C-alpha positions as CSV (number, residue, x, y, z in Angstrom):
1,M,0.0,0.0,0.0
2,K,1.1,3.6,-0.6
3,V,1.2,6.2,2.1
4,R,2.3,9.9,1.9
5,V,4.7,11.1,4.5
6,Q,5.1,14.8,5.2
7,F,7.9,16.3,7.3
8,F,7.6,19.5,9.2
9,S,10.0,22.1,10.7
10,R,13.5,20.8,11.5
11,L,12.6,17.3,10.6
12,R,11.9,18.5,7.0
13,D,15.4,19.9,6.9
14,L,16.9,16.7,8.2
15,A,14.9,14.5,5.7
16,G,15.9,16.8,2.8
17,V,12.3,16.7,1.5
18,S,9.0,18.0,2.6
19,E,7.1,14.9,1.6
20,M,7.6,11.5,0.1
21,E,5.4,8.5,-1.0
22,I,6.3,5.2,0.6
23,E,5.2,1.7,-0.3
24,A,4.6,-0.2,2.9
25,P,3.3,-3.7,3.6
26,E,-0.2,-4.1,5.1
27,K,-0.3,-4.0,8.9
28,T,2.7,-1.6,9.0
29,T,2.6,0.5,12.2
30,A,3.7,4.1,12.7
31,A,6.6,2.7,14.7
32,H,7.7,0.5,11.8
33,L,7.4,3.5,9.5
34,L,9.6,5.5,11.8
35,E,12.2,2.8,11.9
36,R,12.3,2.7,8.1
37,L,12.7,6.4,8.0
38,Y,15.5,6.3,10.6
39,S,17.4,3.7,8.6
40,E,17.2,5.9,5.5
41,T,17.9,9.2,7.4
42,P,19.7,8.4,10.6
43,A,19.7,12.0,11.8
44,L,15.9,11.7,12.4
45,R,16.5,9.1,15.1
46,D,18.0,11.8,17.4
47,W,14.5,13.2,17.6
48,D,12.7,9.9,18.3
49,K,11.6,10.6,21.8
50,S,9.9,13.8,20.8
51,I,8.5,13.1,17.3
52,L,4.8,13.4,16.9
53,V,3.0,11.3,14.3
54,A,-0.4,12.2,12.8
55,S,-2.7,10.5,10.3
56,G,-4.7,13.2,8.5
57,V,-5.5,15.8,11.2
58,E,-5.4,13.4,14.2
59,F,-2.3,12.6,16.3
60,V,-1.8,8.8,16.5
61,D,0.2,6.5,18.7
62,R,3.1,4.5,17.4
63,D,1.0,1.3,17.4
64,Y,-1.4,2.9,14.9
65,V,-1.7,0.6,11.8
66,L,-1.3,2.6,8.6
67,Q,-4.1,2.5,6.1
68,P,-3.9,2.7,2.3
69,E,-3.6,6.3,1.1
70,D,-2.9,7.6,4.6
71,D,-1.4,11.1,4.9
72,I,1.2,10.7,7.7
73,S,2.7,13.8,9.3
74,I,6.0,13.6,11.1
75,M,6.7,16.6,13.3
76,P,8.6,17.8,16.3
77,P,6.8,18.9,19.4
78,V,4.3,21.7,18.8
79,Q,5.5,25.0,20.2
80,G,3.4,28.0,20.9
81,G,4.1,31.5,21.8
């Protein structure tokens, strides 16, 4: 299945792209997706403890099972001010 992954803020700079399309097997979780991204871009792993993951407009846990055509957002903690 295909999912679109979008990167925000500093993570976009580290990934070198604002978005990418990834082919993932069924039953892939957000955690598995992050591990794949870390293997391709090791600098992202430094942010692992604080990365937020969303599907569409909803934040999801790392055990979230990706769905076909999901729009997954990978972002650092939200800051206000």
